[in-house]
C-alpha positions in Angstrom: 17.6 6.2 2.9 16.5 3.5 0.4 17.8 3.1 -3.1 14.8 5.1 -4.4 15.7 8.1 -2.3 13.2 7.7 0.5 13.4 6.2 3.9 11.9 2.7 3.9 9.6 1.1 6.5 6.4 -0.9 6.7 3.4 0.7 8.5 1.0 -1.9 10.0 -0.6 -3.1 13.2 0.4 -5.9 15.5 0.7 -9.6 14.8 -0.3 -10.7 18.3 2.5 -11.4 20.7 4.8 -12.1 17.7 5.0 -8.5 16.6 3.8 -5.9 19.1 2.4 -2.4 18.3 2.1 0.4 20.7 -0.7 2.2 18.9 -3.0 1.5 16.0 0.0 1.4 13.7 3.7 1.1 14.1 6.5 1.7 11.6 8.6 -1.5 11.3 12.0 -1.5 9.6 11.5 -2.9 6.1 14.6 -5.2 6.6 12.9 -6.8 9.6 9.9 -8.1 7.6 9.5 -11.8 6.6 10.9 -12.3 3.1 8.3 -13.1 0.4 8.8 -15.0 -2.9 8.7 -12.3 -5.6 8.3 -14.9 -8.4 4.7 -15.4 -7.4 3.9 -11.8 -8.2 3.0 -12.1 -11.9 0.2 -9.6 -12.0 -2.4 -12.4 -11.9 -2.9 -12.4 -8.2 -3.3 -16.1 -8.2 -2.7 -16.2 -4.5 -6.1 -14.6 -4.1 -7.8 -17.4 -6.1 -9.6 -17.3 -9.4 -10.0 -14.0 -11.2 -13.4 -12.4 -11.5 -15.1 -10.3 -14.3 -14.1 -6.8 -15.3 -16.1 -4.1 -13.5 -17.3 -1.7 -16.2 -17.4 1.3 -14.0 -13.9 0.6 -12.7 -12.6 -0.1 -16.2 -13.8 3.4 -17.2 -12.3 5.0 -14.1 -8.9 3.4 -14.4 -8.8 4.0 -18.2 -9.4 7.7 -17.5 -6.6 7.7 -14.9 -4.3 5.9 -17.2 -4.9 8.4 -20.0 -4.2 11.3 -17.6 -0.9 9.7 -16.7 0.0 8.9 -20.3 -0.3 12.6 -21.1 2.3 13.1 -18.4 4.6 10.4 -19.8 3.7 8.0 -17.0 2.3 4.5 -17.1 0.1 2.7 -14.6 1.5 -0.7 -13.7 -0.4 -3.7 -15.1 -0.8 -5.3 -11.7 -2.6 -2.2 -10.4 -4.9 -2.0 -13.4 -5.8 -5.7 -13.1 -6.5 -5.4 -9.3 -8.6 -2.3 -9.6 -10.8 -3.5 -12.4 -11.5 -7.1 -11.4 -14.7 -7.9 -9.5 -13.0 -10.4 -7.2 -9.9 -8.3 -6.5 -11.1 -4.7 -6.3 -12.2 -4.8 -2.6 -9.9 -7.6 -1.4 -7.9 -5.2 0.8 -10.9 -3.5 2.2 -12.5 -6.8 3.1 -9.5 -8.1 5.0 -8.4 -4.9 6.7 -8.7 -5.0 10.5 -8.3 -1.2 10.8 -11.1 -0.4 8.3 -8.8 0.7 5.5 -10.7 1.5 2.3 -9.9 1.8 -1.4 -9.9 5.4 -2.6 -8.1 6.0 -5.9 -7.1 9.6 -6.6 -6.2 11.5 -9.7 -2.5 12.1 -10.4 -0.9 14.2 -7.7 2.4 16.0 -8.3 5.3 14.7 -6.2 6.3 17.5 -3.8 9.9 16.4 -4.0 10.6 15.3 -7.6 9.6 17.2 -10.8 7.8 15.0 -13.3 6.9 12.3 -10.7 3.4 11.8 -9.5 1.5 10.1 -6.7 -1.8 8.1 -7.0 -3.5 7.4 -3.8 -5.2 3.9 -3.7 -5.8 3.0 0.0 -6.4 4.9 3.2 -7.0 4.2 6.8 -10.4 5.2 8.0 -9.0 8.0 10.2 -6.2 8.9 7.7 -3.5 7.7 10.1 -1.7 6.4 7.0 -2.4 6.7 3.3 -0.8 4.5 0.6 0.1 5.7 -2.9 1.7 4.5 -6.1 4.8 6.6 -6.8 5.4 7.0 -10.5 8.5 8.3 -12.1 9.1 9.4 -15.8 11.8 6.7 -16.0 9.0 4.1 -15.7 9.9 3.2 -12.2 6.8 2.6 -10.0 6.7 1.6 -6.3 4.5 2.0 -3.3 4.9 4.6 -0.6 3.0 5.6 2.5 2.4 8.9 4.2 0.4 10.6 7.0 -0.4 13.3 4.5 -3.4 13.3 2.1 -1.8 15.0 -0.8 -5.1 15.5 -2.6 -6.4 17.5 0.3 -3.1 19.4 0.6 -3.1 20.5 -3.0 -6.8 21.5 -2.9 -6.2 23.5 0.3 -3.3 25.3 -1.3 -5.3 26.1 -4.4 -8.1 27.4 -2.2 -5.7 29.6 -0.2 -6.2 27.6 3.0 -3.4 27.0 5.5 -2.4 23.5 6.4 0.1 22.0 8.9 2.6 21.1 6.2 4.6 23.1 3.6 4.4 21.6 0.2 7.3 23.8 -0.9 9.7 22.4 1.7 11.4 19.4 0.0 13.1 18.2 3.2 9.8 18.2 5.1 8.0 16.4 2.2 10.6 13.8 1.6 10.4 12.9 5.3 6.6 12.6 5.0 6.9 10.0 2.2 8.1 6.5 3.1 8.9 3.7 0.6 7.2 0.4 1.6 7.0 -2.0 -1.3 8.7 -2.4 -4.7 5.4 -3.3 -6.5 1.7 -2.9 -6.0 1.2 -6.7 -5.9 3.9 -7.3 -3.3 2.3 -4.6 -1.1 -1.2 -6.1 -1.6 0.2 -9.6 -0.7 1.9 -8.5 2.5 -1.1 -6.4 3.5 -3.5 -9.2 2.9 -1.4 -11.8 4.7 -0.8 -9.7 7.8 -4.4 -8.8 8.1 -5.4 -12.5 7.7 -2.9 -13.5 10.4 -4.3 -10.8 12.8 -7.9 -12.1 12.2 -6.9 -15.7 12.8 -4.9 -14.9 16.0 -7.8 -13.0 17.4 -10.4 -15.7 16.4 -11.9 -18.6 18.4 -9.3 -20.9 16.8 -5.9 -19.0 16.8 -4.1 -22.2 15.9 -5.9 -22.5 12.5 -3.3 -20.6 10.5 -3.1 -21.9 6.9 0.5 -22.9 5.9 1.5 -19.7 4.1 0.3 -17.6 7.0 2.1 -19.8 9.5 5.3 -19.6 7.4 5.1 -15.8 7.5 4.5 -15.7 11.2 7.3 -18.1 11.9 9.7 -15.3 11.0 8.7 -13.6 14.3 8.5 -16.7 16.5 11.2 -17.0 19.2 13.9 -19.7 18.3 12.6 -23.1 19.0 9.0 -22.0 19.6 6.6 -22.8 16.7 3.6 -20.6 16.0 
């Protein structure tokens, strides 16, 4: 278990021969991932280039979400707000995803394992193989988790009296379904963006054309003495 009470792992696809994947996705031990420089995660997303303009419809939607969370004594992280409301950032993960993941922000969803904590879905695989959420605690702690469960659907199904394949009232089952994957939203976004950029380059006509930061990341997986 991680220090936040959930198992930790990174759910992603392959990085060519450097990190294999048996199916569309694989769970990789978080400790096995390349280290990243957390000092670059200032909430400005400068690693994605210049900022864009605020998107009015997104500002309205995120302000509504923030107000809903405030009423529950929870606060949206500033990096998430910036990303979701900026014209150059909002679809950056959708655009780079090689498995057709797409942005889909939910309303606050109660944590099935921790009273007072809530989930906010922000990204999902096109076939819902994996769904990513912010996990918000009343203490102010916020991190990113992943799950194979769409909790919005699960709660709607229970409200409508429909049966599903999971028991929201079973804390052990639900804790096993939620996996910690990043300490902040921006760090998640960076790792997701880098890995998908690497995959695209490795599968392009010029697989040797990795930019330095992508090459440095991939070097973590290269066999000793063999450069990427």
